[in-house]
mmCIF file of the N, C-alpha and C atoms, coordinates in Angstrom:
data_MODEL
# 
_entry.id   MODEL 
# 
loop_
_atom_site.group_PDB 
_atom_site.id 
_atom_site.type_symbol 
_atom_site.label_atom_id 
_atom_site.label_alt_id 
_atom_site.label_comp_id 
_atom_site.label_asym_id 
_atom_site.label_entity_id 
_atom_site.label_seq_id 
_atom_site.pdbx_PDB_ins_code 
_atom_site.Cartn_x 
_atom_site.Cartn_y 
_atom_site.Cartn_z 
_atom_site.occupancy 
_atom_site.B_iso_or_equiv 
_atom_site.pdbx_formal_charge 
_atom_site.auth_seq_id 
_atom_site.auth_comp_id 
_atom_site.auth_asym_id 
_atom_site.auth_atom_id 
_atom_site.pdbx_PDB_model_num 
ATOM 1   N N  . MET A 1 1  ? 127.795 74.862  115.691 1.00 0.00 ? 1  MET A N  1 
ATOM 2   C CA . MET A 1 1  ? 126.850 75.945  115.554 1.00 0.00 ? 1  MET A CA 1 
ATOM 3   C C  . MET A 1 1  ? 127.166 77.050  116.546 1.00 0.00 ? 1  MET A C  1 
ATOM 4   N N  . SER A 1 2  ? 128.272 77.671  116.377 1.00 0.00 ? 2  SER A N  1 
ATOM 5   C CA . SER A 1 2  ? 128.636 78.753  117.268 1.00 0.00 ? 2  SER A CA 1 
ATOM 6   C C  . SER A 1 2  ? 128.125 80.097  116.766 1.00 0.00 ? 2  SER A C  1 
ATOM 7   N N  . GLU A 1 3  ? 127.556 80.109  115.546 1.00 0.00 ? 3  GLU A N  1 
ATOM 8   C CA . GLU A 1 3  ? 127.041 81.369  114.999 1.00 0.00 ? 3  GLU A CA 1 
ATOM 9   C C  . GLU A 1 3  ? 125.692 81.705  115.634 1.00 0.00 ? 3  GLU A C  1 
ATOM 10  N N  . ILE A 1 4  ? 125.437 82.971  115.831 1.00 0.00 ? 4  ILE A N  1 
ATOM 11  C CA . ILE A 1 4  ? 124.188 83.429  116.426 1.00 0.00 ? 4  ILE A CA 1 
ATOM 12  C C  . ILE A 1 4  ? 123.348 84.072  115.335 1.00 0.00 ? 4  ILE A C  1 
ATOM 13  N N  . MET A 1 5  ? 122.086 83.662  115.245 1.00 0.00 ? 5  MET A N  1 
ATOM 14  C CA . MET A 1 5  ? 121.179 84.235  114.259 1.00 0.00 ? 5  MET A CA 1 
ATOM 15  C C  . MET A 1 5  ? 120.493 85.448  114.873 1.00 0.00 ? 5  MET A C  1 
ATOM 16  N N  . ARG A 1 6  ? 120.514 86.532  114.167 1.00 0.00 ? 6  ARG A N  1 
ATOM 17  C CA . ARG A 1 6  ? 119.894 87.763  114.656 1.00 0.00 ? 6  ARG A CA 1 
ATOM 18  C C  . ARG A 1 6  ? 118.913 88.282  113.620 1.00 0.00 ? 6  ARG A C  1 
ATOM 19  N N  . GLY A 1 7  ? 117.837 88.881  114.107 1.00 0.00 ? 7  GLY A N  1 
ATOM 20  C CA . GLY A 1 7  ? 116.850 89.480  113.226 1.00 0.00 ? 7  GLY A CA 1 
ATOM 21  C C  . GLY A 1 7  ? 117.134 90.956  113.026 1.00 0.00 ? 7  GLY A C  1 
ATOM 22  N N  . ASN A 1 8  ? 116.427 91.564  112.093 1.00 0.00 ? 8  ASN A N  1 
ATOM 23  C CA . ASN A 1 8  ? 116.573 92.992  111.841 1.00 0.00 ? 8  ASN A CA 1 
ATOM 24  C C  . ASN A 1 8  ? 115.525 93.766  112.630 1.00 0.00 ? 8  ASN A C  1 
ATOM 25  N N  . ARG A 1 9  ? 115.887 94.920  113.093 1.00 0.00 ? 9  ARG A N  1 
ATOM 26  C CA . ARG A 1 9  ? 114.928 95.775  113.784 1.00 0.00 ? 9  ARG A CA 1 
ATOM 27  C C  . ARG A 1 9  ? 114.022 96.448  112.763 1.00 0.00 ? 9  ARG A C  1 
ATOM 28  N N  . ILE A 1 10 ? 112.798 96.721  113.182 1.00 0.00 ? 10 ILE A N  1 
ATOM 29  C CA . ILE A 1 10 ? 111.865 97.441  112.327 1.00 0.00 ? 10 ILE A CA 1 
ATOM 30  C C  . ILE A 1 10 ? 112.216 98.910  112.392 1.00 0.00 ? 10 ILE A C  1 
ATOM 31  N N  . LYS A 1 11 ? 112.450 99.499  111.235 1.00 0.00 ? 11 LYS A N  1 
ATOM 32  C CA . LYS A 1 11 ? 112.812 100.913 111.183 1.00 0.00 ? 11 LYS A CA 1 
ATOM 33  C C  . LYS A 1 11 ? 111.595 101.733 110.795 1.00 0.00 ? 11 LYS A C  1 
ATOM 34  N N  . GLY A 1 12 ? 111.543 102.928 111.243 1.00 0.00 ? 12 GLY A N  1 
ATOM 35  C CA . GLY A 1 12 ? 110.422 103.805 110.928 1.00 0.00 ? 12 GLY A CA 1 
ATOM 36  C C  . GLY A 1 12 ? 109.338 103.686 111.986 1.00 0.00 ? 12 GLY A C  1 
ATOM 37  N N  . LYS A 1 13 ? 108.214 104.315 111.720 1.00 0.00 ? 13 LYS A N  1 
ATOM 38  C CA . LYS A 1 13 ? 107.121 104.311 112.676 1.00 0.00 ? 13 LYS A CA 1 
ATOM 39  C C  . LYS A 1 13 ? 106.134 103.205 112.325 1.00 0.00 ? 13 LYS A C  1 
ATOM 40  N N  . LEU A 1 14 ? 105.594 102.587 113.347 1.00 0.00 ? 14 LEU A N  1 
ATOM 41  C CA . LEU A 1 14 ? 104.560 101.579 113.152 1.00 0.00 ? 14 LEU A CA 1 
ATOM 42  C C  . LEU A 1 14 ? 103.205 102.260 113.160 1.00 0.00 ? 14 LEU A C  1 
ATOM 43  N N  . ARG A 1 15 ? 102.338 101.838 112.262 1.00 0.00 ? 15 ARG A N  1 
ATOM 44  C CA . ARG A 1 15 ? 101.003 102.420 112.199 1.00 0.00 ? 15 ARG A CA 1 
ATOM 45  C C  . ARG A 1 15 ? 100.059 101.686 113.133 1.00 0.00 ? 15 ARG A C  1 
ATOM 46  N N  . ALA A 1 16 ? 99.241  102.419 113.803 1.00 0.00 ? 16 ALA A N  1 
ATOM 47  C CA . ALA A 1 16 ? 98.223  101.819 114.661 1.00 0.00 ? 16 ALA A CA 1 
ATOM 48  C C  . ALA A 1 16 ? 97.079  101.316 113.792 1.00 0.00 ? 16 ALA A C  1 
ATOM 49  N N  . PRO A 1 17 ? 96.402  100.248 114.188 1.00 0.00 ? 17 PRO A N  1 
ATOM 50  C CA . PRO A 1 17 ? 95.274  99.759  113.400 1.00 0.00 ? 17 PRO A CA 1 
ATOM 51  C C  . PRO A 1 17 ? 94.141  100.778 113.405 1.00 0.00 ? 17 PRO A C  1 
ATOM 52  N N  . LYS A 1 18 ? 93.387  100.812 112.314 1.00 0.00 ? 18 LYS A N  1 
ATOM 53  C CA . LYS A 1 18 ? 92.266  101.746 112.218 1.00 0.00 ? 18 LYS A CA 1 
ATOM 54  C C  . LYS A 1 18 ? 91.164  101.300 113.176 1.00 0.00 ? 18 LYS A C  1 
ATOM 55  N N  . ALA A 1 19 ? 90.685  102.228 113.952 1.00 0.00 ? 19 ALA A N  1 
ATOM 56  C CA . ALA A 1 19 ? 89.634  101.929 114.921 1.00 0.00 ? 19 ALA A CA 1 
ATOM 57  C C  . ALA A 1 19 ? 88.424  102.810 114.623 1.00 0.00 ? 19 ALA A C  1 
ATOM 58  N N  . HIS A 1 20 ? 87.250  102.238 114.811 1.00 0.00 ? 20 HIS A N  1 
ATOM 59  C CA . HIS A 1 20 ? 86.001  102.965 114.606 1.00 0.00 ? 20 HIS A CA 1 
ATOM 60  C C  . HIS A 1 20 ? 85.449  103.388 115.958 1.00 0.00 ? 20 HIS A C  1 
ATOM 61  N N  . GLU A 1 21 ? 84.367  104.153 115.932 1.00 0.00 ? 21 GLU A N  1 
ATOM 62  C CA . GLU A 1 21 ? 83.805  104.654 117.187 1.00 0.00 ? 21 GLU A CA 1 
ATOM 63  C C  . GLU A 1 21 ? 83.343  103.489 118.076 1.00 0.00 ? 21 GLU A C  1 
ATOM 64  N N  . ASP A 1 22 ? 83.229  103.755 119.350 1.00 0.00 ? 22 ASP A N  1 
ATOM 65  C CA . ASP A 1 22 ? 82.817  102.735 120.312 1.00 0.00 ? 22 ASP A CA 1 
ATOM 66  C C  . ASP A 1 22 ? 81.322  102.447 120.192 1.00 0.00 ? 22 ASP A C  1 
ATOM 67  N N  . GLU A 1 23 ? 80.922  101.317 120.740 1.00 0.00 ? 23 GLU A N  1 
ATOM 68  C CA . GLU A 1 23 ? 79.512  100.913 120.832 1.00 0.00 ? 23 GLU A CA 1 
ATOM 69  C C  . GLU A 1 23 ? 78.816  100.846 119.466 1.00 0.00 ? 23 GLU A C  1 
ATOM 70  N N  . ARG A 1 24 ? 79.446  100.210 118.501 1.00 0.00 ? 24 ARG A N  1 
ATOM 71  C CA . ARG A 1 24 ? 78.774  100.009 117.210 1.00 0.00 ? 24 ARG A CA 1 
ATOM 72  C C  . ARG A 1 24 ? 77.999  98.701  117.266 1.00 0.00 ? 24 ARG A C  1 
ATOM 73  N N  . ARG A 1 25 ? 76.803  98.707  116.745 1.00 0.00 ? 25 ARG A N  1 
ATOM 74  C CA . ARG A 1 25 ? 75.939  97.529  116.739 1.00 0.00 ? 25 ARG A CA 1 
ATOM 75  C C  . ARG A 1 25 ? 75.678  97.096  115.302 1.00 0.00 ? 25 ARG A C  1 
ATOM 76  N N  . CYS A 1 26 ? 75.277  95.842  115.145 1.00 0.00 ? 26 CYS A N  1 
ATOM 77  C CA . CYS A 1 26 ? 74.939  95.295  113.831 1.00 0.00 ? 26 CYS A CA 1 
ATOM 78  C C  . CYS A 1 26 ? 73.784  96.097  113.245 1.00 0.00 ? 26 CYS A C  1 
ATOM 79  N N  . ALA A 1 27 ? 73.826  96.364  111.939 1.00 0.00 ? 27 ALA A N  1 
ATOM 80  C CA . ALA A 1 27 ? 72.805  97.183  111.279 1.00 0.00 ? 27 ALA A CA 1 
ATOM 81  C C  . ALA A 1 27 ? 71.532  96.400  110.969 1.00 0.00 ? 27 ALA A C  1 
ATOM 82  N N  . HIS A 1 28 ? 71.545  95.091  111.189 1.00 0.00 ? 28 HIS A N  1 
ATOM 83  C CA . HIS A 1 28 ? 70.361  94.277  110.926 1.00 0.00 ? 28 HIS A CA 1 
ATOM 84  C C  . HIS A 1 28 ? 69.289  94.602  111.954 1.00 0.00 ? 28 HIS A C  1 
ATOM 85  N N  . LYS A 1 29 ? 68.050  94.709  111.505 1.00 0.00 ? 29 LYS A N  1 
ATOM 86  C CA . LYS A 1 29 ? 66.948  95.089  112.388 1.00 0.00 ? 29 LYS A CA 1 
ATOM 87  C C  . LYS A 1 29 ? 66.734  94.010  113.453 1.00 0.00 ? 29 LYS A C  1 
ATOM 88  N N  . GLY A 1 30 ? 66.793  94.394  114.717 1.00 0.00 ? 30 GLY A N  1 
ATOM 89  C CA . GLY A 1 30 ? 66.554  93.480  115.818 1.00 0.00 ? 30 GLY A CA 1 
ATOM 90  C C  . GLY A 1 30 ? 67.799  92.783  116.345 1.00 0.00 ? 30 GLY A C  1 
ATOM 91  N N  . CYS A 1 31 ? 68.942  92.980  115.728 1.00 0.00 ? 31 CYS A N  1 
ATOM 92  C CA . CYS A 1 31 ? 70.182  92.350  116.189 1.00 0.00 ? 31 CYS A CA 1 
ATOM 93  C C  . CYS A 1 31 ? 70.898  93.306  117.143 1.00 0.00 ? 31 CYS A C  1 
ATOM 94  N N  . SER A 1 32 ? 71.308  92.788  118.285 1.00 0.00 ? 32 SER A N  1 
ATOM 95  C CA . SER A 1 32 ? 71.976  93.635  119.281 1.00 0.00 ? 32 SER A CA 1 
ATOM 96  C C  . SER A 1 32 ? 73.446  93.273  119.435 1.00 0.00 ? 32 SER A C  1 
ATOM 97  N N  . THR A 1 33 ? 74.035  92.610  118.434 1.00 0.00 ? 33 THR A N  1 
ATOM 98  C CA . THR A 1 33 ? 75.433  92.211  118.512 1.00 0.00 ? 33 THR A CA 1 
ATOM 99  C C  . THR A 1 33 ? 76.338  93.435  118.477 1.00 0.00 ? 33 THR A C  1 
ATOM 100 N N  . LEU A 1 34 ? 77.255  93.492  119.424 1.00 0.00 ? 34 LEU A N  1 
ATOM 101 C CA . LEU A 1 34 ? 78.213  94.585  119.506 1.00 0.00 ? 34 LEU A CA 1 
ATOM 102 C C  . LEU A 1 34 ? 79.397  94.262  118.596 1.00 0.00 ? 34 LEU A C  1 
ATOM 103 N N  . LEU A 1 35 ? 79.720  95.159  117.668 1.00 0.00 ? 35 LEU A N  1 
ATOM 104 C CA . LEU A 1 35 ? 80.815  94.943  116.729 1.00 0.00 ? 35 LEU A CA 1 
ATOM 105 C C  . LEU A 1 35 ? 82.137  95.406  117.328 1.00 0.00 ? 35 LEU A C  1 
ATOM 106 N N  . SER A 1 36 ? 83.211  94.790  116.885 1.00 0.00 ? 36 SER A N  1 
ATOM 107 C CA . SER A 1 36 ? 84.541  95.152  117.336 1.00 0.00 ? 36 SER A CA 1 
ATOM 108 C C  . SER A 1 36 ? 84.918  96.542  116.818 1.00 0.00 ? 36 SER A C  1 
ATOM 109 N N  . ARG A 1 37 ? 85.769  97.232  117.543 1.00 0.00 ? 37 ARG A N  1 
ATOM 110 C CA . ARG A 1 37 ? 86.247  98.553  117.099 1.00 0.00 ? 37 ARG A CA 1 
ATOM 111 C C  . ARG A 1 37 ? 87.035  98.434  115.802 1.00 0.00 ? 37 ARG A C  1 
ATOM 112 N N  . TYR A 1 38 ? 87.620  97.272  115.548 1.00 0.00 ? 38 TYR A N  1 
ATOM 113 C CA . TYR A 1 38 ? 88.493  97.090  114.396 1.00 0.00 ? 38 TYR A CA 1 
ATOM 114 C C  . TYR A 1 38 ? 87.774  96.441  113.213 1.00 0.00 ? 38 TYR A C  1 
ATOM 115 N N  . ASN A 1 39 ? 86.507  96.093  113.372 1.00 0.00 ? 39 ASN A N  1 
ATOM 116 C CA . ASN A 1 39 ? 85.704  95.522  112.304 1.00 0.00 ? 39 ASN A CA 1 
ATOM 117 C C  . ASN A 1 39 ? 85.099  96.667  111.506 1.00 0.00 ? 39 ASN A C  1 
ATOM 118 N N  . ASN A 1 40 ? 85.440  96.777  110.220 1.00 0.00 ? 40 ASN A N  1 
ATOM 119 C CA . ASN A 1 40 ? 84.953  97.915  109.439 1.00 0.00 ? 40 ASN A CA 1 
ATOM 120 C C  . ASN A 1 40 ? 83.615  97.639  108.758 1.00 0.00 ? 40 ASN A C  1 
ATOM 121 N N  . ARG A 1 41 ? 83.026  96.499  108.972 1.00 0.00 ? 41 ARG A N  1 
ATOM 122 C CA . ARG A 1 41 ? 81.736  96.178  108.351 1.00 0.00 ? 41 ARG A CA 1 
ATOM 123 C C  . ARG A 1 41 ? 80.588  96.703  109.195 1.00 0.00 ? 41 ARG A C  1 
ATOM 124 N N  . GLU A 1 42 ? 79.404  96.783  108.595 1.00 0.00 ? 42 GLU A N  1 
ATOM 125 C CA . GLU A 1 42 ? 78.259  97.286  109.337 1.00 0.00 ? 42 GLU A CA 1 
ATOM 126 C C  . GLU A 1 42 ? 77.370  96.181  109.888 1.00 0.00 ? 42 GLU A C  1 
ATOM 127 N N  . TYR A 1 43 ? 77.597  94.933  109.459 1.00 0.00 ? 43 TYR A N  1 
ATOM 128 C CA . TYR A 1 43 ? 76.811  93.801  109.929 1.00 0.00 ? 43 TYR A CA 1 
ATOM 129 C C  . TYR A 1 43 ? 77.696  92.816  110.687 1.00 0.00 ? 43 TYR A C  1 
ATOM 130 N N  . CYS A 1 44 ? 77.090  92.055  111.602 1.00 0.00 ? 44 CYS A N  1 
ATOM 131 C CA . CYS A 1 44 ? 77.822  90.993  112.284 1.00 0.00 ? 44 CYS A CA 1 
ATOM 132 C C  . CYS A 1 44 ? 77.958  89.811  111.322 1.00 0.00 ? 44 CYS A C  1 
ATOM 133 N N  . TYR A 1 45 ? 78.694  88.793  111.733 1.00 0.00 ? 45 TYR A N  1 
ATOM 134 C CA . TYR A 1 45 ? 78.952  87.650  110.862 1.00 0.00 ? 45 TYR A CA 1 
ATOM 135 C C  . TYR A 1 45 ? 77.658  86.933  110.481 1.00 0.00 ? 45 TYR A C  1 
ATOM 136 N N  . ALA A 1 46 ? 76.725  86.829  111.413 1.00 0.00 ? 46 ALA A N  1 
ATOM 137 C CA . ALA A 1 46 ? 75.479  86.105  111.162 1.00 0.00 ? 46 ALA A CA 1 
ATOM 138 C C  . ALA A 1 46 ? 74.576  86.819  110.159 1.00 0.00 ? 46 ALA A C  1 
ATOM 139 N N  . HIS A 1 47 ? 74.666  88.141  110.055 1.00 0.00 ? 47 HIS A N  1 
ATOM 140 C CA . HIS A 1 47 ? 73.768  88.902  109.186 1.00 0.00 ? 47 HIS A CA 1 
ATOM 141 C C  . HIS A 1 47 ? 74.460  89.532  107.985 1.00 0.00 ? 47 HIS A C  1 
ATOM 142 N N  . ALA A 1 48 ? 75.721  89.276  107.802 1.00 0.00 ? 48 ALA A N  1 
ATOM 143 C CA . ALA A 1 48 ? 76.453  89.854  106.667 1.00 0.00 ? 48 ALA A CA 1 
ATOM 144 C C  . ALA A 1 48 ? 75.941  89.240  105.363 1.00 0.00 ? 48 ALA A C  1 
ATOM 145 N N  . PRO A 1 49 ? 75.804  90.039  104.320 1.00 0.00 ? 49 PRO A N  1 
ATOM 146 C CA . PRO A 1 49 ? 75.380  89.490  103.035 1.00 0.00 ? 49 PRO A CA 1 
ATOM 147 C C  . PRO A 1 49 ? 76.422  88.510  102.496 1.00 0.00 ? 49 PRO A C  1 
ATOM 148 N N  . THR A 1 50 ? 75.941  87.507  101.787 1.00 0.00 ? 50 THR A N  1 
ATOM 149 C CA . THR A 1 50 ? 76.832  86.481  101.253 1.00 0.00 ? 50 THR A CA 1 
ATOM 150 C C  . THR A 1 50 ? 77.687  87.049  100.139 1.00 0.00 ? 50 THR A C  1 
ATOM 151 N N  . LYS A 1 51 ? 78.980  86.780  100.218 1.00 0.00 ? 51 LYS A N  1 
ATOM 152 C CA . LYS A 1 51 ? 79.914  87.193  99.175  1.00 0.00 ? 51 LYS A CA 1 
ATOM 153 C C  . LYS A 1 51 ? 80.576  85.943  98.628  1.00 0.00 ? 51 LYS A C  1 
ATOM 154 N N  . PHE A 1 52 ? 80.638  85.847  97.322  1.00 0.00 ? 52 PHE A N  1 
ATOM 155 C CA . PHE A 1 52 ? 81.280  84.710  96.691  1.00 0.00 ? 52 PHE A CA 1 
ATOM 156 C C  . PHE A 1 52 ? 82.648  85.137  96.196  1.00 0.00 ? 52 PHE A C  1 
ATOM 157 N N  . PRO A 1 53 ? 83.661  84.297  96.402  1.00 0.00 ? 53 PRO A N  1 
ATOM 158 C CA . PRO A 1 53 ? 85.007  84.670  95.966  1.00 0.00 ? 53 PRO A CA 1 
ATOM 159 C C  . PRO A 1 53 ? 85.119  84.676  94.450  1.00 0.00 ? 53 PRO A C  1 
ATOM 160 N N  . ARG A 1 54 ? 86.068  85.435  93.967  1.00 0.00 ? 54 ARG A N  1 
ATOM 161 C CA . ARG A 1 54 ? 86.327  85.473  92.532  1.00 0.00 ? 54 ARG A CA 1 
ATOM 162 C C  . ARG A 1 54 ? 87.046  84.182  92.173  1.00 0.00 ? 54 ARG A C  1 
ATOM 163 N N  . LEU A 1 55 ? 86.466  83.432  91.258  1.00 0.00 ? 55 LEU A N  1 
ATOM 164 C CA . LEU A 1 55 ? 87.074  82.178  90.850  1.00 0.00 ? 55 LEU A CA 1 
ATOM 165 C C  . LEU A 1 55 ? 87.953  82.423  89.643  1.00 0.00 ? 55 LEU A C  1 
ATOM 166 N N  . ARG A 1 56 ? 89.139  81.881  89.687  1.00 0.00 ? 56 ARG A N  1 
ATOM 167 C CA . ARG A 1 56 ? 90.059  82.048  88.585  1.00 0.00 ? 56 ARG A CA 1 
ATOM 168 C C  . ARG A 1 56 ? 90.181  80.731  87.832  1.00 0.00 ? 56 ARG A C  1 
ATOM 169 N N  . GLY A 1 57 ? 90.554  80.853  86.603  1.00 0.00 ? 57 GLY A N  1 
ATOM 170 C CA . GLY A 1 57 ? 90.745  79.655  85.815  1.00 0.00 ? 57 GLY A CA 1 
ATOM 171 C C  . GLY A 1 57 ? 89.748  79.573  84.674  1.00 0.00 ? 57 GLY A C  1 
ATOM 172 N N  . ARG A 1 58 ? 89.688  78.389  84.102  1.00 0.00 ? 58 ARG A N  1 
ATOM 173 C CA . ARG A 1 58 ? 88.854  78.179  82.939  1.00 0.00 ? 58 ARG A CA 1 
ATOM 174 C C  . ARG A 1 58 ? 87.408  77.928  83.339  1.00 0.00 ? 58 ARG A C  1 
ATOM 175 N N  . VAL A 1 59 ? 86.479  78.474  82.588  1.00 0.00 ? 59 VAL A N  1 
ATOM 176 C CA . VAL A 1 59 ? 85.047  78.249  82.828  1.00 0.00 ? 59 VAL A CA 1 
ATOM 177 C C  . VAL A 1 59 ? 84.639  77.043  82.005  1.00 0.00 ? 59 VAL A C  1 
ATOM 178 N N  . ALA A 1 60 ? 83.952  76.100  82.650  1.00 0.00 ? 60 ALA A N  1 
ATOM 179 C CA . ALA A 1 60 ? 83.509  74.897  81.939  1.00 0.00 ? 60 ALA A CA 1 
ATOM 180 C C  . ALA A 1 60 ? 82.414  75.266  80.960  1.00 0.00 ? 60 ALA A C  1 
ATOM 181 N N  . PRO A 1 61 ? 82.509  74.794  79.714  1.00 0.00 ? 61 PRO A N  1 
ATOM 182 C CA . PRO A 1 61 ? 81.476  75.116  78.734  1.00 0.00 ? 61 PRO A CA 1 
ATOM 183 C C  . PRO A 1 61 ? 80.169  74.375  79.061  1.00 0.00 ? 61 PRO A C  1 
ATOM 184 N N  . GLU A 1 62 ? 79.055  75.073  78.835  1.00 0.00 ? 62 GLU A N  1 
ATOM 185 C CA . GLU A 1 62 ? 77.747  74.445  79.088  1.00 0.00 ? 62 GLU A CA 1 
ATOM 186 C C  . GLU A 1 62 ? 77.399  73.545  77.918  1.00 0.00 ? 62 GLU A C  1 
ATOM 187 N N  . SER A 1 63 ? 76.853  72.353  78.203  1.00 0.00 ? 63 SER A N  1 
ATOM 188 C CA . SER A 1 63 ? 76.498  71.406  77.145  1.00 0.00 ? 63 SER A CA 1 
ATOM 189 C C  . SER A 1 63 ? 75.029  71.420  76.874  1.00 0.00 ? 63 SER A C  1 
# 
């Protein structure tokens, strides 16, 4: 194993992550949780509305 493995350099410019304004709080009434600058949601994890994933595949017929 005398061969050396080398990776490729990233070409072009790297984009910075989108950041929101500082000191954002959860929108739920009475919650004082401070949200991350990089979290684009308006609620914290505890108060976020429930989202169900899209299920793929066959739907079972109702009997």
